[in-house]
Every structure is written in C-alpha cells, then in structure tokens.
Steps between C-alpha positions, in 0.01 A plus 500: 500500500210685650405843373589794718395861496782749437486768767647848480812538714435873525152443641625226733744752652222750564496687172630822657825685547661206679423270208642756256815518712552124531437444129728790400215690335647803677864417441631809681325387819654152467845651446462726805385210719783275378769765547365609840472145635846407368651815656336438838604135498859594418514772769354284777641161402841579350601847615407436863248782534222462755143622466520771768815662357367487145164653595665774706743590221227511236278720717794728579584534131137579409468759777823672396397507132153637580639757744754648256247480215246700701767754608629548146142525369422787740824682412469454125123546492448148367214255579528288813563123479193322361420287802192276479222507754651279770178351630347154497146513373216331686413307183851350489482396865156339453615316189813371674296396804253315278776308321664418835167381641451263205845345547459466878157337460645258245781401739251456785275289276791272411597473870139416590485241224812330637430526875124444510418341166813283520562531127806281459556606138524870592718414799746310281508783245573762768761277668675427170495865395637613838776240484600608148512867605702411810741289295554773241534761775786305657715581194418872472424785734173695483635784285641262240169311490312827440745592223460158338123546525526834319713346225255211457204741498660698219595195293256211554172678403639644176661166403178315583299743287739443209497120522158453661372226267806277541519555877127433549525166319793393720315615813190301406709183466682569829169571676357168382807312625489673839125441529545131420778459758299685764197283429713190554634645826149593609364152426787306656602714799289803584163326503632250752583771753211535749360854487211537746274793430395749763148499360446137589303464822356197665124494503372357822 
C-alpha cells in the first residue's frame, strides 16, 4: 500500500476556535452547541413552535429581564446590566465579505468550467451531488437536516481524529477502487461522447 502523509485534523479544520469546538477541545462550547441545537430542534420540530413566535418570545423575555434589572439597579444603587458593545466592526464585515467573495468566485469558476469548458467530469460530480442532496432532502425537512449536520459536525471530526490511521487506509483503498471504475467509465463511455470545443475555429 502506498505511503501517505498523516495530516492534522485540527489544522484541516482551520486551526482556530471552530476546530477546537468541533474536536471538543473546548468541551463547554460543544456542550452548549449540542444542547442549544437539540432544544431548538425539539421546539420547532416536535413542540410545534414557529420561528417568529420563538424569536418574539425570546426578545420579550430579554427586554423584560433587562428592564427590571436596570430599574432594580438604580433603586438599590447596583451596577447596570453588563451589556456588550452592540456594534459590528468594519474588520468583521470585510473578513466576512472576503470569505463570501472566495466562495462565490469558486462557484462561478465551476459553472464556467461546466458551461464553457464543457468539463464532463465536473458536470457529473455536480449532478450526482445534487441528486444525492435532493434524495436525502426528500426524507427530512430543512431544520432536521441542519440538526443532523450539527450532530455529524460534533461527532465525525473527533472520531476521525481518534481513528485517523485506520480510516485513512480504508479511504485510500476506496479511492483506488473508485478511480479504477471511473477510468473504465471514462474509457468506454465518456470519451465516445462528442464534445466540441468553443476554441476550435476553422482557418480559411
């Protein structure tokens, strides 16, 4: 079996706070995310709550708590509620816009590669991925899919980090099998499909 380089799961996830959260390096953050997502899923999916009612009730509860806290603080000569500075920094907006720009450019590049470059391999990958997502989505609603995604995000990375060597060996074998089957499909079927290129021009 070919040698492979063991990569750090923490670095692959970005090496920051998100990686610490997904790998349970900050276990309290993982517990909060798990409890919060489970509570929201139960309220919206099982208890019949809707988003507008839930948001309104939470905001009403927060306003009431802050109002009575501020009133009691002025009467009892106690400090006011420690509210953070409720402002979005320009640095945060620029960073978010930069990340969004990278993702949008990547999507446009893939679309250009399919439409203009006529990359059949990328087209089949996108079509297969879209079909799988559509098929899975027919069994669950959007909220349940998000909740399942949260559960997988909190379990798969930490399990992969624990059993990385064994999983990597299995993935290498699976990748070779898939690559072999795709090569057979490419040789027998895909290469026989006529794919005229836009760059080809007749020279008179």
